N, C-alpha and C positions, 0 to 999 in steps of 0.2 A: 130686502126689497125684491119684489117679483121682477123677473126679467122677461118671461114670456108665458106661454101656455103651461110650461112645466115648472112654473113658479120660480124659485131662486136658483134652479139648477143652471149653472153657468156654462152651457155648451154653445157651440156655434149654431147647432140646430135649433136651440131655444132662442137665440139672439136674433139671427137674421130675419125671421118672420116679422119682427117688430120694427123693421126699417121704416115702414110707412108712418108709424107714430112720430117719427122724427123728420118727416117729409124728405125721406131718402128713397131713391129707387133701389131695387135689389143690387144693381150693378154698383151704385155708389156705396152702399153698405158693405159689399164684398171688398171693394178697394180699401175702405177704411179698416176693416178687419184684417185684410192682408198686410196693411201697413203696420198695424199694431203687432201682428205676429212676427213681422220682420224685426221689430224693435224689442222683442221680448229678451229678457236678460239671459246670458249664457252662464251665469254663475254669480258668486258672491261679489266679484269685482264690480258688477253693474250696480248693485245696492250700495256698495262702499263709495262709488263715484258720486252718488247723489246724497250721501250722508244718512242713509237708512240704517237704523239700528238692527242688529241681528234678529231680535225678537219680532220686530215689525216685518222684516224681510221673510222670515219663516212663514208668516201668515199668507204671503202672496206666492211663495215659491211653488206650492202644490198646484195652484191654479195654472201657473205658467207651464208646468210640466204636463198637466192634463191637456191643455190646449195644444201643446207641441205634439202630443201623441194622438190627437183627435182626428180621425179620418175626414170628418167634415172640414176641419181647419185646413188640413193638407189639400183638400179639393178646392177650397177658396183660394189658397195661395197659387195653386196650379192654374186656376181660371183667370187670375189676374196677371199672370207672368207674361 
């Protein structure tokens, strides 16, 4: 599924410009993303809590790590604090 102008590339920079497609202001989109980032799993315990099997968890783990280290994601969190 294409996310934004960069296709499937799941970065904050590719995601945020699409806010208007969902009738969200930039500020609203940033608050949603900030909330998502705050809820990102800290480890295997998160996945176990929700009954996610290891092989399924592994498919998502890299995305969470990428977002956690993304300067754009950090800027979103800072702007919503």
